[in-house]
C-alpha positions as CSV (number, residue, x, y, z in Angstrom):
1,X,-107.2,23.4,-191.9
2,X,-109.1,21.2,-189.5
3,X,-107.1,19.8,-186.4
4,X,-107.3,15.9,-186.4
5,X,-109.7,14.5,-184.2
6,X,-108.3,12.3,-181.3
7,X,-109.5,9.2,-179.1
8,X,-112.6,7.8,-180.4
9,X,-112.5,8.4,-184.1
10,X,-115.0,7.5,-187.3
11,X,-112.8,6.7,-190.2
12,X,-114.4,7.1,-193.9
13,X,-112.5,5.0,-196.4
14,X,-113.4,5.2,-199.9
15,X,-112.3,3.4,-203.0
16,X,-113.5,3.9,-207.0
17,X,-114.8,0.5,-208.2
18,X,-113.2,-0.6,-210.9
19,X,-110.6,1.8,-211.5
20,X,-107.7,-0.5,-212.6
21,X,-109.7,-1.2,-215.7
22,X,-110.7,2.3,-216.1
23,X,-106.9,3.2,-216.2
24,X,-106.2,0.4,-218.7
25,X,-108.9,1.2,-221.1
26,X,-109.1,5.0,-221.0
27,X,-106.1,6.6,-219.1
28,X,-107.2,10.1,-220.4
29,X,-110.4,9.8,-219.2
30,X,-109.7,8.3,-215.8
31,X,-107.0,11.1,-215.3
32,X,-109.6,13.8,-215.6
33,X,-112.3,11.7,-213.6
34,X,-109.7,11.2,-210.9
35,X,-108.9,14.8,-210.7
36,X,-112.7,15.6,-210.2
37,X,-113.3,12.7,-208.0
38,X,-110.6,14.0,-205.6
39,X,-111.8,17.4,-205.9
40,X,-115.2,16.7,-204.8
41,X,-114.3,14.4,-202.0
42,X,-111.8,16.7,-200.6
43,X,-114.4,19.7,-200.8
44,X,-116.9,17.8,-199.1
45,X,-115.0,16.1,-196.5
46,X,-113.5,19.4,-195.5
47,X,-116.5,21.4,-195.4
48,X,-118.0,19.3,-193.1
49,X,-115.1,19.3,-190.5
50,X,-113.3,15.9,-191.6
51,X,-109.7,15.6,-191.7
52,X,-108.3,13.8,-195.0
53,X,-105.1,12.0,-193.5
54,X,-104.2,9.9,-196.5
55,X,-104.8,9.4,-200.2
56,X,-103.6,6.2,-202.2
57,X,-104.2,6.2,-205.7
58,X,-108.3,6.6,-206.1
59,X,-108.9,6.0,-202.3
60,X,-109.3,8.8,-199.5
61,X,-109.1,8.2,-195.8
62,X,-110.5,10.8,-193.6
63,X,-111.4,11.0,-190.0
64,X,-114.1,12.4,-188.1
65,X,-115.0,13.3,-184.4
66,X,-118.2,11.4,-184.6
67,X,-119.8,8.8,-186.6
68,X,-123.0,10.9,-187.5
69,X,-120.6,13.1,-188.9
70,X,-118.9,10.9,-191.1
71,X,-122.0,9.5,-192.2
72,X,-123.3,12.7,-193.5
73,X,-120.4,13.0,-195.5
74,X,-120.5,9.9,-197.1
75,X,-123.9,10.6,-198.1
76,X,-123.2,14.3,-199.2
77,X,-120.0,12.9,-201.1
78,X,-122.3,10.4,-203.0
79,X,-124.8,13.0,-203.8
80,X,-122.2,15.3,-205.0
81,X,-120.6,13.0,-207.2
82,X,-124.0,11.6,-208.7
83,X,-125.2,15.2,-209.5
84,X,-121.8,16.7,-210.7
85,X,-122.3,17.7,-214.5
86,X,-118.4,17.6,-215.4
87,X,-117.8,14.1,-215.9
88,X,-116.5,12.8,-219.1
89,X,-117.2,9.5,-220.7
90,X,-119.5,7.1,-218.7
91,X,-120.4,9.4,-216.0
92,X,-119.8,9.5,-212.5
93,X,-117.4,6.6,-211.1
94,X,-118.9,4.3,-208.4
95,X,-117.4,5.1,-205.1
96,X,-117.5,2.4,-202.6
97,X,-117.4,3.8,-199.0
98,X,-116.9,2.3,-195.8
99,X,-117.1,3.9,-191.9
100,X,-115.5,2.2,-188.9
101,X,-115.2,3.7,-185.3
102,X,-112.6,3.1,-182.9
103,X,-110.0,4.3,-180.9
104,X,-106.6,4.8,-182.8
105,X,-103.3,7.0,-182.2
106,X,-103.1,10.1,-184.1
107,X,-99.4,10.9,-185.1
108,X,-97.9,13.4,-187.5
109,X,-101.6,13.8,-189.3
110,X,-101.7,10.1,-189.8
111,X,-103.4,7.2,-187.8
112,X,-102.1,3.9,-186.1
113,X,-104.0,1.1,-184.4
114,X,-106.5,-1.7,-184.6
115,X,-109.3,0.2,-185.9
116,X,-107.3,0.9,-189.3
117,X,-106.3,-2.9,-189.4
118,X,-109.8,-3.9,-189.2
119,X,-111.0,-1.2,-191.9
120,X,-108.5,-2.4,-194.1
121,X,-109.9,-5.7,-194.2
122,X,-113.6,-4.7,-193.9
123,X,-113.4,-1.4,-195.9
124,X,-114.0,-0.8,-199.6
125,X,-111.1,-2.8,-201.0
126,X,-111.4,-5.8,-198.6
127,X,-114.9,-6.9,-199.4
128,X,-117.0,-7.6,-202.3
129,X,-119.9,-6.3,-200.2
130,X,-119.4,-2.5,-199.5
131,X,-121.4,-0.8,-196.7
132,X,-122.8,1.4,-199.4
133,X,-122.0,2.8,-202.7
134,X,-123.4,5.0,-205.6
135,X,-126.2,3.9,-207.8
136,X,-125.4,0.6,-209.7
137,X,-122.8,-0.4,-207.3
138,X,-121.9,-4.0,-207.4
139,X,-124.5,-4.5,-210.3
């Protein structure tokens, strides 16, 4: 397991677009899709030295020592989601991703401070204009 980065950290926040609707319309399909999504994201994040510090529903929160590492992971995760052939139903979910860099306090594997407060407002769930997302997002 990778030690959590400290001091100035780049955070990656993700969110599956339309997940509430998908849970209501097809819970069995969403359950399988979420399990595959989680497997892919965790694998890509950890393979690139990231630290997953929280998951909430279909959202991942990860920390990286540098912004370029976080961006590389976000792009690699989008590619992995897109090319994976194990999706059931409508294909890969559209996953919004946001990055934010700042100084935060790491405590017991979690992070606290202004960068996380800002990210919760500007991140994937807090805006109709994600920093980037998979093909067709927002369409």
